[in-house]
C-alpha positions, 0 to 999 in steps of 0.5 A: 442523532447522527448515524453512520452506516457500516459501509461508511465506516469501512470507507472512512477506515480505508481513507484513513489507512490510505492517508497514513500510507501516503504520509509514510511514502512522502515523508519517510526516507528508509526504502523498507518503510516506504514499501511498507507504506505502499503495501498499506495503501494497496491494503486500504484499496482492498478494503474499499473494494470489499466494502463496496462489493459487500454494500452492493452485494456484487463480487466484483470488488472481491475479485479486484481485491484478489488481483490487488493482493497478487500484484502486491505479493509480486511487488513485495518480492521484486522490491525487496530483491532490489533493496538487497542488491542496493544494500550490497552495492551501497551499504545503506538503503536511505534514499538520500544516500542512494541517488546514483539511479537518477537517469 
């Protein structure tokens, strides 16, 4: 019989969540949904860090996950403030409509 241990299941789940987040970022055009996809990818990386940390009985992965959570919170605040300004200026937050930011 085929047996998968808990740490492998956690890594498979993290890879699945990361893939879903990547598909959301690549194929959706609403900026709020894209930010949610980025958050999903960051949380899947946290899950992977914590899974490896638990598997190897080290605290390094948990510390890295703490820093990633901090960065994700700052990214959300800055991203949402940019989205509010884009909505005020253009009246829409779809990436197809807002292409004036290209350099």
